[in-house]
ROMI-815675 format. One record per residue (C-alpha): x, y, z. Coordinates in steps of 0.25 Angstrom, whole numbers, plus 5000, padded with zeros to 4 digits. Each point is the difference from the previous one (the first is absolute). Example, Ala and Ser with C-alpha at 12.3 -4.5 7.8 and 13.67 -1.06 7.14 Angstrom:
REM residues 2
504949825031500650144998
***
This chain:
REM residues 82
515051145023499149955016499449885000498349984992499249985013498949904997498850064998498850005011498850044996499949894988498849955005499350164999500650014987499349874994498550025007500150154994500449944985498849895004499150085004500350124985499949864995498849945001499149994986499150125004500950115001500649944989498950024991499550135004501450074997500049924986498550074999500350145003501050004993499449954989498950125001501250105004500849974989498849994991499350155002501550054998500149954986498750024997500050175005501450004994499349964986498350105003500950105004499450045013500250115010500949945007501450014993501249934993500849975014498849975009499549904991501649934997499950005017498749954999500449884988501549995010499249955012499049914993501049944995500949995012499049935010499549914989501749964998500150005016498749914998500849904991501350005007499349965015499049924991501549925000500650035012498849905007500249884988501650025009499349995016499649915008498649934998499250045010
***
């Protein structure tokens, strides 16, 4: 197996992680996800104009946004203090 090359872009990656793990971004992502999940659940219960497939897609998008927010919050805890 060939030897692995060291990553030269660690600074760029850490800078990017630092930007996406800022508090306003994490909070906004959580609020958007909660709104989408609530809207999707409301559509499922009330059986509004969109179909069940679209409602499930909306729910999944909401939950994905919320879990992404949780993951970013955890990552932010491991990053060095700014």
